[in-house]
MDAnalysis code that builds the backbone (N, CA, C; Angstrom):
import MDAnalysis as mda
import numpy as np

u = mda.Universe.empty(705, n_residues=235, atom_resindex=np.repeat(np.arange(235), 3), trajectory=True)
u.add_TopologyAttr("name", ["N", "CA", "C"] * 235)
u.add_TopologyAttr("resid", np.arange(1, 236))
u.add_TopologyAttr("resname", ["MET", "ILE", "ILE", "ASP", "ASP", "SER", "LYS", "ALA", "ASP", "ALA", "ARG", "LYS", "MET", "HIS", "GLU", "ILE", "ALA", "LEU", "LEU", "GLY", "ARG", "PRO", "ALA", "GLY", "VAL", "LEU", "SER", "ARG", "ARG", "SER", "PHE", "MET", "ALA", "GLY", "SER", "ALA", "ALA", "GLY", "LEU", "GLY", "ALA", "LEU", "ALA", "LEU", "GLY", "GLY", "CYS", "THR", "THR", "ASP", "GLY", "MET", "SER", "LEU", "ALA", "GLU", "ALA", "GLN", "LYS", "LEU", "TYR", "GLY", "PRO", "VAL", "PRO", "GLU", "GLU", "LYS", "PHE", "PRO", "ILE", "PRO", "ALA", "ILE", "ASP", "VAL", "THR", "HIS", "VAL", "ASP", "PRO", "LYS", "TYR", "PHE", "ARG", "LYS", "THR", "VAL", "ALA", "TYR", "ASN", "THR", "LYS", "GLU", "PRO", "ALA", "GLY", "THR", "ILE", "VAL", "VAL", "ASP", "PRO", "GLY", "ASN", "TYR", "TYR", "VAL", "TYR", "ARG", "VAL", "GLU", "GLY", "ASP", "GLY", "THR", "ALA", "THR", "ARG", "TYR", "GLY", "ALA", "ASN", "VAL", "GLY", "ARG", "ASP", "GLY", "PHE", "ARG", "TRP", "ASN", "GLY", "ASP", "ALA", "TYR", "VAL", "GLY", "ARG", "LYS", "SER", "GLU", "TRP", "ALA", "THR", "TRP", "THR", "PRO", "PRO", "LYS", "GLU", "MET", "ILE", "LYS", "ARG", "GLN", "PRO", "GLU", "ALA", "ALA", "LYS", "TYR", "ALA", "ARG", "GLY", "MET", "PRO", "GLY", "GLY", "LEU", "ASP", "ASN", "PRO", "LEU", "GLY", "ALA", "ARG", "THR", "LEU", "HIS", "LEU", "TYR", "GLN", "ASN", "GLY", "ALA", "TYR", "THR", "LEU", "TYR", "THR", "ILE", "TYR", "ALA", "SER", "LEU", "ASP", "ALA", "GLU", "SER", "ILE", "GLY", "ASN", "GLY", "ILE", "THR", "SER", "GLY", "CYS", "ILE", "GLY", "LEU", "LEU", "THR", "GLN", "ASP", "MET", "ILE", "HIS", "LEU", "TYR", "ASN", "GLN", "THR", "PRO", "VAL", "LYS", "THR", "LYS", "VAL", "VAL", "VAL", "LEU", "PRO", "ALA"])
u.atoms.positions = np.array([
    [0.838, -1.195, 0.000],
    [0.000, 0.000, 0.000],
    [0.867, 1.236, 0.000],
    [0.535, 2.219, -0.813],
    [1.316, 3.442, -0.923],
    [0.739, 4.489, -0.002],
    [1.605, 5.133, 0.759],
    [1.190, 6.180, 1.679],
    [1.979, 7.438, 1.363],
    [1.331, 8.583, 1.400],
    [1.990, 9.863, 1.197],
    [2.841, 10.169, 2.415],
    [4.173, 10.169, 2.267],
    [5.067, 10.358, 3.399],
    [4.944, 11.729, 4.034],
    [4.282, 12.666, 3.382],
    [4.125, 13.998, 3.950],
    [3.023, 14.053, 4.982],
    [2.217, 12.994, 5.105],
    [1.112, 12.985, 6.047],
    [1.628, 12.706, 7.454],
    [0.734, 12.921, 8.429],
    [1.097, 12.774, 9.833],
    [1.285, 11.317, 10.198],
    [1.808, 11.094, 11.438],
    [2.061, 9.740, 11.913],
    [0.815, 8.881, 11.921],
    [-0.347, 9.494, 12.032],
    [-1.584, 8.717, 12.057],
    [-1.696, 7.848, 10.821],
    [-1.320, 8.380, 9.663],
    [-1.395, 7.588, 8.443],
    [-0.403, 6.443, 8.477],
    [0.791, 6.692, 9.045],
    [1.765, 5.617, 9.141],
    [1.243, 4.519, 10.039],
    [0.604, 4.892, 11.137],
    [0.070, 3.887, 12.035],
    [-1.062, 3.116, 11.384],
    [-1.857, 3.761, 10.562],
    [-2.888, 3.046, 9.816],
    [-2.241, 2.060, 8.854],
    [-1.121, 2.451, 8.256],
    [-0.454, 1.560, 7.307],
    [0.076, 0.318, 8.010],
    [0.745, 0.491, 9.147],
    [1.328, -0.675, 9.800],
    [0.269, -1.486, 10.522],
    [-0.946, -0.961, 10.603],
    [-2.034, -1.720, 11.225],
    [-2.692, -2.687, 10.265],
    [-2.136, -2.852, 9.075],
    [-2.723, -3.754, 8.081],
    [-2.156, -5.156, 8.237],
    [-3.028, -6.129, 8.404],
    [-2.658, -7.536, 8.354],
    [-3.743, -8.260, 7.610],
    [-3.448, -8.769, 6.414],
    [-4.485, -9.307, 5.553],
    [-5.028, -10.641, 5.995],
    [-6.199, -10.963, 5.485],
    [-6.827, -12.268, 5.679],
    [-7.743, -12.519, 4.501],
    [-8.018, -13.753, 4.173],
    [-8.976, -14.028, 3.112],
    [-10.352, -13.519, 3.489],
    [-11.106, -13.109, 2.499],
    [-12.453, -12.604, 2.757],
    [-13.292, -13.681, 3.415],
    [-14.099, -13.272, 4.404],
    [-15.035, -14.169, 5.045],
    [-14.469, -14.950, 6.213],
    [-13.141, -14.879, 6.472],
    [-12.545, -15.611, 7.575],
    [-12.480, -14.699, 8.794],
    [-13.104, -15.104, 9.888],
    [-13.204, -14.253, 11.063],
    [-12.255, -14.671, 12.170],
    [-11.458, -15.712, 11.989],
    [-10.682, -16.254, 13.081],
    [-9.269, -15.690, 13.161],
    [-8.860, -14.888, 12.199],
    [-7.510, -14.326, 12.200],
    [-7.563, -12.852, 12.461],
    [-6.451, -12.346, 13.029],
    [-6.408, -10.956, 13.464],
    [-6.416, -10.001, 12.276],
    [-7.182, -8.909, 12.406],
    [-7.276, -7.907, 11.352],
    [-7.403, -6.530, 11.959],
    [-6.694, -5.585, 11.428],
    [-6.821, -4.204, 11.868],
    [-6.908, -3.293, 10.647],
    [-7.080, -2.006, 10.917],
    [-7.308, -1.075, 9.836],
    [-6.038, -0.824, 9.036],
    [-6.204, -0.534, 7.752],
    [-5.088, -0.155, 6.903],
    [-5.027, 1.359, 6.820],
    [-3.994, 1.850, 6.148],
    [-3.845, 3.289, 6.018],
    [-4.802, 3.880, 5.026],
    [-4.844, 5.174, 4.964],
    [-5.753, 5.859, 4.061],
    [-5.295, 5.703, 2.626],
    [-6.225, 5.786, 1.697],
    [-5.893, 5.678, 0.286],
    [-5.025, 6.849, -0.121],
    [-3.977, 6.557, -0.902],
    [-3.061, 7.599, -1.312],
    [-3.464, 8.153, -2.667],
    [-3.059, 9.367, -2.899],
    [-3.254, 9.961, -4.203],
    [-4.660, 10.378, -4.519],
    [-5.537, 10.420, -3.531],
    [-6.906, 10.853, -3.798],
    [-6.945, 12.372, -3.830],
    [-7.457, 12.911, -4.869],
    [-7.571, 14.359, -4.957],
    [-8.717, 14.872, -4.123],
    [-8.602, 16.100, -3.670],
    [-9.686, 16.716, -2.892],
    [-10.896, 16.931, -3.797],
    [-12.054, 16.708, -3.215],
    [-13.298, 16.942, -3.941],
    [-13.726, 18.375, -3.698],
    [-13.672, 19.187, -4.718],
    [-14.012, 20.589, -4.552],
    [-15.511, 20.762, -4.414],
    [-15.897, 21.547, -3.431],
    [-17.303, 21.841, -3.207],
    [-17.569, 23.310, -3.487],
    [-18.743, 23.597, -3.988],
    [-19.136, 24.978, -4.167],
    [-19.791, 25.505, -2.912],
    [-20.544, 26.554, -3.016],
    [-21.199, 27.141, -1.863],
    [-22.231, 26.214, -1.264],
    [-22.814, 25.320, -2.064],
    [-23.802, 24.366, -1.566],
    [-23.407, 22.965, -2.021],
    [-23.795, 21.972, -1.239],
    [-23.565, 20.604, -1.664],
    [-24.681, 20.190, -2.602],
    [-24.533, 18.978, -3.144],
    [-25.565, 18.460, -4.033],
    [-26.508, 17.524, -3.307],
    [-26.380, 17.421, -1.981],
    [-27.179, 16.445, -1.257],
    [-27.987, 17.088, -0.139],
    [-28.370, 18.344, -0.324],
    [-29.290, 18.988, 0.602],
    [-28.656, 19.650, 1.800],
    [-27.345, 19.652, 1.937],
    [-26.672, 20.288, 3.055],
    [-25.681, 21.308, 2.537],
    [-25.744, 22.526, 3.045],
    [-24.811, 23.551, 2.600],
    [-23.419, 23.267, 3.147],
    [-22.432, 23.853, 2.536],
    [-21.060, 23.696, 3.002],
    [-20.934, 24.191, 4.435],
    [-21.582, 25.305, 4.741],
    [-21.523, 25.849, 6.101],
    [-22.129, 24.880, 7.112],
    [-23.231, 24.230, 6.733],
    [-23.865, 23.251, 7.627],
    [-22.956, 22.053, 7.838],
    [-22.309, 21.600, 6.769],
    [-21.400, 20.465, 6.886],
    [-20.200, 20.813, 7.764],
    [-19.681, 22.019, 7.599],
    [-18.549, 22.439, 8.423],
    [-18.922, 22.501, 9.897],
    [-20.155, 22.871, 10.187],
    [-20.624, 22.896, 11.578],
    [-20.790, 21.485, 12.115],
    [-21.379, 20.599, 11.308],
    [-21.613, 19.227, 11.730],
    [-20.306, 18.505, 12.015],
    [-19.291, 18.807, 11.223],
    [-18.004, 18.128, 11.355],
    [-16.932, 19.074, 11.909],
    [-17.370, 19.990, 12.748],
    [-16.458, 20.951, 13.352],
    [-15.641, 20.349, 14.482],
    [-14.765, 21.146, 15.096],
    [-13.894, 20.641, 16.163],
    [-14.693, 20.235, 17.397],
    [-14.102, 19.328, 18.150],
    [-14.697, 18.879, 19.416],
    [-13.634, 19.109, 20.505],
    [-13.536, 20.333, 20.988],
    [-12.420, 20.692, 21.884],
    [-12.525, 20.101, 23.280],
    [-13.715, 19.666, 23.694],
    [-13.888, 19.184, 25.062],
    [-13.432, 17.739, 25.262],
    [-13.000, 17.076, 24.217],
    [-12.542, 15.696, 24.334],
    [-11.201, 15.612, 25.077],
    [-10.892, 14.423, 25.589],
    [-9.613, 14.176, 26.255],
    [-8.458, 14.593, 25.363],
    [-8.572, 14.270, 24.101],
    [-7.641, 14.745, 23.078],
    [-8.482, 15.577, 22.113],
    [-8.370, 16.908, 22.171],
    [-9.255, 17.749, 21.346],
    [-9.240, 17.337, 19.885],
    [-10.434, 17.153, 19.339],
    [-10.590, 16.651, 17.975],
    [-10.688, 17.815, 17.005],
    [-9.872, 17.823, 15.962],
    [-9.939, 18.910, 14.979],
    [-11.131, 18.767, 14.052],
    [-11.459, 19.842, 13.374],
    [-12.518, 19.809, 12.372],
    [-12.101, 18.925, 11.199],
    [-13.079, 18.293, 10.601],
    [-12.861, 17.555, 9.359],
    [-12.885, 18.540, 8.194],
    [-11.965, 18.383, 7.260],
    [-12.002, 19.195, 6.039],
    [-13.053, 18.589, 5.112],
    [-14.260, 19.128, 5.168],
    [-15.377, 18.524, 4.434],
    [-15.247, 18.690, 2.930],
    [-14.328, 19.522, 2.471],
    [-14.116, 19.626, 1.027],
    [-13.469, 18.362, 0.469],
    [-13.010, 17.469, 1.360],
    [-12.414, 16.205, 0.928],
    [-13.393, 15.042, 1.042],
    [-14.668, 15.346, 1.312],
    [-15.687, 14.313, 1.468],
    [-16.784, 14.532, 0.428],
    [-17.124, 13.493, -0.308],
    [-18.265, 13.591, -1.222],
    [-19.509, 13.897, -0.398],
    [-20.279, 14.916, -0.750],
    [-21.459, 15.292, 0.049],
    [-22.439, 14.159, 0.303],
    [-22.480, 13.159, -0.558],
    [-23.432, 12.064, -0.342],
    [-23.098, 11.248, 0.896],
    [-21.892, 11.439, 1.430],
    [-21.493, 10.699, 2.625],
    [-21.682, 11.485, 3.919],
    [-22.210, 12.681, 3.847],
    [-22.509, 13.421, 5.068],
    [-23.640, 12.730, 5.831],
    [-23.597, 12.830, 7.135],
    [-24.629, 12.242, 7.981],
    [-26.001, 12.775, 7.596],
    [-26.980, 11.864, 7.519],
    [-28.300, 12.260, 7.051],
    [-29.351, 11.265, 7.528],
    [-30.551, 11.733, 7.826],
    [-31.690, 10.867, 8.103],
    [-32.361, 10.540, 6.774],
    [-32.542, 9.247, 6.515],
    [-33.087, 8.801, 5.230],
    [-34.201, 7.786, 5.472],
    [-35.097, 7.649, 4.480],
    [-36.094, 6.577, 4.531],
    [-35.361, 5.246, 4.426],
    [-35.769, 4.287, 5.270],
    [-35.051, 3.010, 5.283],
    [-36.018, 1.908, 5.682],
    [-36.293, 1.016, 4.752],
    [-37.242, -0.067, 4.965],
    [-36.493, -1.326, 5.375],
    [-36.710, -1.779, 6.594],
    [-36.025, -2.963, 7.091],
    [-36.867, -3.640, 8.158],
    [-36.638, -4.919, 8.331],
    [-37.297, -5.669, 9.397],
    [-36.474, -5.648, 10.684],
    [-35.280, -5.080, 10.618],
    [-34.428, -5.036, 11.804],
    [-34.996, -4.055, 12.833],
    [-34.873, -4.363, 14.112],
    [-35.428, -3.472, 15.140],
    [-34.635, -2.180, 15.283],
    [-35.272, -1.207, 15.904],
    [-34.626, 0.085, 16.153],
    [-33.318, -0.133, 16.913],
    [-32.303, 0.619, 16.525],
    [-30.996, 0.532, 17.157],
    [-30.015, -0.341, 16.416],
    [-30.518, -1.253, 15.574],
    [-29.629, -2.132, 14.811],
    [-28.722, -1.311, 13.907],
    [-27.473, -1.729, 13.813],
    [-26.518, -1.109, 12.892],
    [-26.406, -1.995, 11.657],
    [-26.605, -1.410, 10.491],
    [-26.498, -2.135, 9.229],
    [-25.367, -1.514, 8.414],
    [-24.401, -2.335, 8.036],
    [-23.270, -1.883, 7.235],
    [-23.498, -2.303, 5.792],
    [-23.431, -1.349, 4.877],
    [-23.586, -1.607, 3.439],
    [-22.253, -1.288, 2.767],
    [-21.308, -2.242, 2.761],
    [-19.975, -1.941, 2.240],
    [-19.948, -1.655, 0.756],
    [-20.914, -2.201, 0.007],
    [-20.930, -1.955, -1.423],
    [-21.182, -0.507, -1.779],
    [-21.877, 0.202, -0.879],
    [-22.192, 1.609, -1.109],
    [-21.509, 2.541, -0.113],
    [-20.677, 1.977, 0.764],
    [-19.898, 2.752, 1.734],
    [-20.786, 3.524, 2.709],
    [-21.807, 2.844, 3.211],
    [-22.708, 3.449, 4.186],
    [-22.832, 2.568, 5.416],
    [-23.077, 3.222, 6.549],
    [-23.499, 2.565, 7.779],
    [-24.820, 3.206, 8.189],
    [-25.792, 2.373, 8.529],
    [-27.113, 2.853, 8.935],
    [-27.361, 2.496, 10.395],
    [-27.969, 3.415, 11.117],
    [-28.540, 3.104, 12.428],
    [-30.049, 3.148, 12.278],
    [-30.708, 2.010, 12.443],
    [-32.149, 1.918, 12.250],
    [-32.857, 2.698, 13.365],
    [-33.760, 3.597, 12.982],
    [-34.457, 4.432, 13.966],
    [-35.822, 3.874, 14.361],
    [-36.348, 2.897, 13.602],
    [-37.572, 2.223, 13.991],
    [-38.857, 2.874, 13.539],
    [-38.776, 3.935, 12.773],
    [-39.973, 4.631, 12.281],
    [-39.971, 4.719, 10.769],
    [-39.315, 3.754, 10.138],
    [-39.183, 3.782, 8.682],
    [-38.036, 4.631, 8.202],
    [-37.199, 5.085, 9.143],
    [-36.036, 5.888, 8.773],
    [-34.789, 5.303, 9.414],
    [-33.656, 5.808, 8.973],
    [-32.375, 5.452, 9.572],
    [-31.459, 6.655, 9.491],
    [-30.523, 6.722, 10.425],
    [-29.426, 7.676, 10.310],
    [-28.349, 7.027, 9.461],
    [-27.947, 7.718, 8.405],
    [-26.974, 7.159, 7.468],
    [-25.648, 7.907, 7.587],
    [-24.572, 7.141, 7.660],
    [-23.224, 7.708, 7.758],
    [-22.382, 7.200, 6.591],
    [-21.524, 8.037, 6.056],
    [-20.532, 7.571, 5.093],
    [-19.438, 6.806, 5.802],
    [-18.829, 5.844, 5.108],
    [-17.851, 4.965, 5.758],
    [-16.716, 4.600, 4.818],
    [-15.604, 4.164, 5.407],
    [-14.625, 3.384, 4.660],
    [-14.796, 1.934, 5.065],
    [-14.397, 1.024, 4.199],
    [-14.665, -0.404, 4.419],
    [-13.451, -1.224, 3.997],
    [-13.624, -2.552, 4.014],
    [-12.535, -3.441, 3.650],
    [-12.171, -3.345, 2.177],
    [-10.910, -3.577, 1.914],
    [-10.444, -3.628, 0.533],
    [-10.982, -4.876, -0.147],
    [-10.892, -4.908, -1.472],
    [-11.262, -6.113, -2.214],
    [-10.438, -7.288, -1.685],
    [-11.136, -8.382, -1.413],
    [-10.470, -9.552, -0.883],
    [-10.433, -9.610, 0.631],
    [-10.841, -8.507, 1.281],
    [-10.813, -8.454, 2.738],
    [-12.195, -8.158, 3.318],
    [-13.192, -8.075, 2.461],
    [-14.532, -7.770, 2.958],
    [-15.196, -9.032, 3.488],
    [-16.070, -8.864, 4.427],
    [-16.798, -9.986, 5.012],
    [-18.234, -9.559, 5.220],
    [-19.105, -10.525, 5.467],
    [-20.489, -10.185, 5.744],
    [-21.057, -11.190, 6.734],
    [-22.129, -10.796, 7.378],
    [-22.756, -11.650, 8.370],
    [-23.260, -10.831, 9.543],
    [-23.768, -11.523, 10.551],
    [-24.301, -10.880, 11.743],
    [-23.274, -10.913, 12.864],
    [-23.236, -9.849, 13.620],
    [-22.372, -9.747, 14.785],
    [-23.117, -8.904, 15.820],
    [-22.426, -8.565, 16.890],
    [-23.004, -7.651, 17.872],
    [-21.883, -6.884, 18.548],
    [-22.240, -5.767, 19.152],
    [-21.253, -4.959, 19.859],
    [-20.968, -5.634, 21.193],
    [-19.781, -6.214, 21.327],
    [-19.417, -6.911, 22.548],
    [-18.855, -6.005, 23.615],
    [-18.226, -4.909, 23.186],
    [-17.731, -3.904, 24.116],
    [-17.485, -2.605, 23.367],
    [-17.329, -1.551, 24.127],
    [-17.123, -0.218, 23.572],
    [-15.878, 0.396, 24.224],
    [-15.148, 1.199, 23.453],
    [-13.938, 1.818, 23.983],
    [-13.851, 3.282, 23.561],
    [-13.409, 4.109, 24.493],
    [-13.066, 5.494, 24.189],
    [-11.547, 5.621, 24.233],
    [-10.984, 6.153, 23.157],
    [-9.540, 6.339, 23.045],
    [-8.817, 5.032, 23.399],
    [-9.180, 3.977, 22.693],
    [-8.670, 2.633, 22.980],
    [-7.171, 2.520, 22.703],
    [-6.518, 1.617, 23.419],
    [-5.129, 1.247, 23.139],
    [-5.095, 0.305, 21.940],
    [-4.154, 0.545, 21.039],
    [-3.983, -0.335, 19.883],
    [-2.700, -1.130, 20.063],
    [-2.784, -2.456, 19.893],
    [-1.622, -3.340, 20.036],
    [-1.440, -4.146, 18.760],
    [-0.324, -3.959, 18.051],
    [-0.105, -4.756, 16.838],
    [0.182, -6.204, 17.196],
    [-0.333, -7.158, 16.417],
    [-0.044, -8.570, 16.685],
    [1.403, -8.914, 16.335],
    [1.866, -10.048, 16.875],
    [3.251, -10.467, 16.648],
    [3.546, -10.658, 15.166],
    [2.542, -11.167, 14.423],
    [2.752, -11.387, 12.989],
    [3.054, -10.083, 12.265],
    [2.386, -9.017, 12.692],
    [2.601, -7.723, 12.058],
    [3.983, -7.175, 12.385],
    [4.395, -7.340, 13.644],
    [5.716, -6.847, 14.050],
    [6.812, -7.563, 13.272],
    [6.605, -8.858, 13.028],
    [7.596, -9.613, 12.263],
    [7.698, -9.094, 10.843],
    [6.551, -8.760, 10.262],
    [6.538, -8.267, 8.881],
    [6.949, -6.815, 8.793],
    [6.599, -6.037, 9.812],
    [6.840, -4.595, 9.781],
    [7.480, -4.169, 11.103],
    [8.798, -4.282, 11.210],
    [9.498, -4.047, 12.480],
    [9.250, -2.667, 13.084],
    [8.854, -1.709, 12.275],
    [8.602, -0.373, 12.815],
    [7.452, -0.358, 13.807],
    [6.634, -1.419, 13.784],
    [5.523, -1.509, 14.739],
    [5.959, -2.039, 16.095],
    [7.209, -2.494, 16.204],
    [7.663, -3.145, 17.433],
    [7.584, -2.222, 18.645],
    [7.746, -0.928, 18.449],
    [7.717, -0.016, 19.594],
    [6.336, 0.066, 20.239],
    [5.329, -0.496, 19.554],
    [3.976, -0.511, 20.117],
    [3.565, -1.914, 20.566],
    [4.553, -2.808, 20.748],
    [4.250, -4.189, 21.121],
    [3.490, -4.263, 22.441],
    [3.687, -3.306, 23.305],
    [2.971, -3.272, 24.582],
    [1.759, -2.346, 24.527],
    [1.458, -1.892, 23.333],
    [0.268, -1.076, 23.157],
    [0.568, 0.371, 22.845],
    [-0.156, 0.923, 21.887],
    [-0.070, 2.336, 21.551],
    [-1.202, 3.042, 22.292],
    [-0.879, 3.981, 23.176],
    [-1.933, 4.651, 23.941],
    [-2.917, 5.369, 23.035],
    [-4.112, 5.578, 23.557],
    [-5.107, 6.326, 22.806],
    [-4.641, 7.730, 22.489],
    [-5.131, 8.267, 21.403],
    [-4.749, 9.613, 20.980],
    [-5.124, 9.833, 19.536],
    [-4.840, 11.018, 19.049],
    [-5.233, 11.358, 17.681],
    [-4.500, 10.528, 16.635],
    [-3.298, 10.029, 16.954],
    [-2.537, 9.239, 15.996],
    [-2.845, 7.744, 16.078],
    [-3.627, 7.333, 17.064],
    [-3.946, 5.922, 17.249],
    [-4.927, 5.459, 16.163],
    [-4.662, 4.315, 15.514],
    [-5.543, 3.868, 14.429],
    [-6.994, 3.639, 14.828],
    [-7.260, 3.350, 16.105],
    [-8.635, 3.107, 16.533],
    [-9.421, 4.393, 16.763],
    [-8.741, 5.498, 16.925],
    [-9.414, 6.779, 17.040],
    [-10.104, 6.999, 18.377],
    [-11.034, 7.953, 18.372],
    [-11.676, 8.414, 19.601],
    [-12.681, 7.430, 20.166],
    [-13.311, 6.645, 19.328],
    [-14.338, 5.707, 19.763],
    [-14.230, 4.418, 18.942],
    [-14.511, 3.295, 19.603],
    [-14.450, 2.004, 18.922],
    [-15.584, 1.114, 19.400],
    [-16.270, 0.498, 18.467],
    [-17.239, -0.554, 18.756],
    [-16.596, -1.874, 18.333],
    [-16.406, -2.783, 19.279],
    [-15.731, -4.043, 19.031],
    [-16.781, -5.114, 18.721],
    [-16.639, -5.770, 17.588],
    [-17.663, -6.700, 17.104],
    [-17.372, -8.140, 17.525],
    [-18.410, -8.791, 18.038],
    [-18.312, -10.154, 18.548],
    [-19.288, -11.061, 17.805],
    [-18.956, -12.355, 17.817],
    [-19.849, -13.411, 17.340],
    [-19.756, -14.580, 18.301],
    [-20.905, -15.051, 18.781],
    [-20.936, -16.234, 19.653],
    [-19.982, -16.114, 20.838],
    [-19.925, -14.923, 21.416],
    [-19.104, -14.707, 22.597],
    [-17.642, -14.460, 22.338],
    [-17.210, -14.490, 21.088],
    [-15.795, -14.319, 20.754],
    [-15.582, -13.028, 19.964],
    [-14.517, -12.331, 20.298],
    [-14.158, -11.105, 19.590],
    [-13.662, -11.449, 18.188],
    [-14.279, -10.871, 17.183],
    [-13.886, -11.144, 15.797],
    [-12.618, -10.412, 15.397],
    [-12.223, -9.391, 16.188],
    [-11.125, -8.483, 15.882],
    [-11.484, -7.483, 14.796],
    [-12.721, -7.485, 14.363],
    [-13.250, -6.411, 13.527],
    [-13.832, -5.332, 14.426],
    [-13.781, -4.101, 13.946],
    [-14.325, -2.977, 14.706],
    [-15.028, -1.999, 13.775],
    [-15.844, -1.163, 14.385],
    [-16.280, 0.091, 13.767],
    [-15.540, 1.168, 14.536],
    [-14.761, 1.975, 13.836],
    [-13.826, 2.869, 14.515],
    [-13.945, 4.293, 13.984],
    [-13.286, 5.211, 14.658],
    [-13.328, 6.635, 14.299],
    [-12.105, 7.015, 13.478],
    [-12.339, 7.746, 12.402],
    [-11.259, 8.169, 11.521],
    [-11.276, 9.686, 11.326],
    [-10.103, 10.275, 11.327],
    [-9.953, 11.694, 11.008],
    [-9.596, 11.905, 9.539],
    [-9.503, 10.807, 8.792],
    [-9.064, 10.875, 7.392],
    [-10.258, 11.070, 6.470],
    [-10.525, 12.303, 6.109],
    [-11.684, 12.617, 5.269],
    [-11.625, 11.885, 3.931],
    [-10.437, 11.730, 3.380],
    [-10.298, 11.139, 2.057],
    [-10.567, 9.635, 2.046],
    [-10.599, 9.010, 3.212],
    [-10.837, 7.569, 3.260],
    [-12.309, 7.210, 3.075],
    [-13.219, 8.147, 3.334],
    [-14.644, 7.838, 3.289],
    [-15.072, 7.588, 1.845],
    [-15.796, 6.477, 1.647],
    [-16.186, 6.101, 0.296],
    [-15.137, 5.264, -0.412],
    [-14.214, 4.675, 0.375],
    [-13.151, 3.866, -0.208],
    [-12.971, 2.570, 0.575],
    [-12.444, 1.559, -0.113],
    [-12.085, 0.303, 0.524],
    [-10.607, 0.320, 0.845],
    [-10.260, 0.451, 2.135],
    [-8.853, 0.630, 2.510],
    [-8.421, -0.270, 3.651],
    [-9.339, -0.995, 4.284],
    [-8.992, -1.712, 5.502],
    [-8.950, -3.218, 5.283],
    [-8.612, -3.933, 6.349],
    [-8.648, -5.395, 6.323],
    [-9.972, -5.916, 6.860],
    [-11.011, -5.127, 6.728],
    [-12.349, -5.561, 7.103],
    [-13.024, -4.689, 8.127],
    [-12.266, -3.833, 8.819],
    [-12.876, -2.915, 9.776],
    [-13.622, -1.808, 9.032],
    [-14.484, -1.119, 9.767],
    [-15.362, -0.108, 9.172],
    [-15.108, 1.216, 9.869],
    [-14.776, 2.245, 9.114],
    [-14.438, 3.535, 9.702],
    [-15.447, 4.612, 9.366],
    [-15.806, 5.403, 10.377],
    [-16.645, 6.580, 10.192],
    [-15.834, 7.818, 10.560],
    [-16.183, 8.951, 9.991],
    [-15.585, 10.191, 10.441],
    [-15.780, 10.322, 11.941],
    [-14.804, 10.867, 12.627],
    [-14.822, 10.877, 14.089],
    [-16.101, 11.473, 14.655],
    [-16.566, 12.585, 14.102],
    [-17.785, 13.214, 14.613],
    [-18.994, 12.297, 14.415],
    [-19.025, 11.565, 13.309],
    [-20.098, 10.602, 13.079],
    [-19.982, 9.420, 14.028],
    [-18.764, 8.978, 14.272],
    [-18.564, 7.831, 15.152],
    [-18.992, 8.154, 16.578],
    [-18.696, 9.343, 17.052],
    [-19.136, 9.751, 18.384],
    [-20.658, 9.764, 18.445],
    [-21.294, 10.271, 17.386],
    [-22.755, 10.320, 17.323],
    [-23.346, 8.914, 17.398],
    [-22.779, 7.965, 16.632],
    [-23.263, 6.581, 16.645],
    [-22.956, 5.910, 17.979],
    [-21.761, 6.087, 18.474],
    [-21.311, 5.455, 19.720],
    [-22.219, 5.823, 20.880],
    [-22.604, 7.092, 20.957],
    [-23.423, 7.560, 22.076],
    [-24.814, 6.940, 22.102],
    [-25.256, 6.406, 20.968],
    [-26.588, 5.806, 20.872],
    [-26.562, 4.280, 20.829],
    [-25.379, 3.699, 20.984],
    [-25.213, 2.270, 20.770],
    [-24.786, 1.560, 22.048],
    [-25.695, 0.835, 22.679],
    [-25.310, 0.067, 23.867],
    [-24.622, -1.242, 23.487],
    [-23.904, -1.819, 24.450],
    [-23.355, -3.158, 24.283],
    [-24.511, -4.121, 24.008],
    [-24.272, -5.102, 23.172],
    [-25.216, -6.118, 22.708],
    [-26.025, -5.671, 21.481],
    [-25.801, -4.459, 21.002],
    [-26.484, -4.014, 19.794],
    [-26.142, -4.924, 18.613],
    [-27.166, -5.316, 17.869],
    [-26.962, -6.158, 16.687],
    [-26.318, -5.347, 15.560],
    [-25.386, -5.978, 14.865],
    [-24.715, -5.382, 13.712],
    [-24.849, -6.351, 12.541],
    [-25.387, -5.868, 11.439],
    [-25.543, -6.672, 10.231],
    [-24.636, -6.098, 9.152],
    [-23.720, -6.926, 8.650],
    [-22.837, -6.510, 7.568],
    [-23.334, -7.192, 6.293],
    [-23.806, -6.387, 5.343],
    [-24.352, -6.916, 4.103],
    [-23.246, -7.328, 3.136],
    [-23.542, -8.218, 2.191],
    [-22.563, -8.526, 1.154],
    [-22.245, -7.281, 0.336],
    [-21.012, -7.173, -0.103],
    [-20.593, -6.013, -0.883],
    [-21.197, -6.089, -2.286],
])
């Protein structure tokens, strides 16, 4: 994977957090990959094409200074407007609160139970690393510690300094909030995590984890209790 060396350490940590697995296999360790390189900024005019003005988007994705690690604003000019958070009509048999991941369209939905859902733009697994099926939120973390597996350290020695864990922070690949996905009582090692990388949204860049913009992830996290059902659709 190619990474722009001019970017901050966060991108490097996303890069070394990649450990591949065949699609559909849940028993091997997987973490997020780095952001897609070479993506040009999406220029926006005074208004978006999806019902939200640029000013409204900048407010929605503005800084969050009260956090343990103050969160900067997202540069929304690097996000396709169709991926901005939005309430949409959504027909499903899933109960209110269920999280539905649609990797083929780069969306995550939170079912609201009244024929609507809150829709978030997402990054998803790369080709060959996507999976689908039912899971649930087994635990939740704020500013989680990230620990690279031994296999990754062997392949990428630069990760060795985090063998005992990389503390939470803005450069940590797991970001400000993490929902850890479980199946049958076992941690799958897949997560829904927070990303500050605007250019990653709408792209397949990970080894199966699902990333939302940090402000969106906080919004989803605050409404998601442990045991919440998560449905990952086929891509």
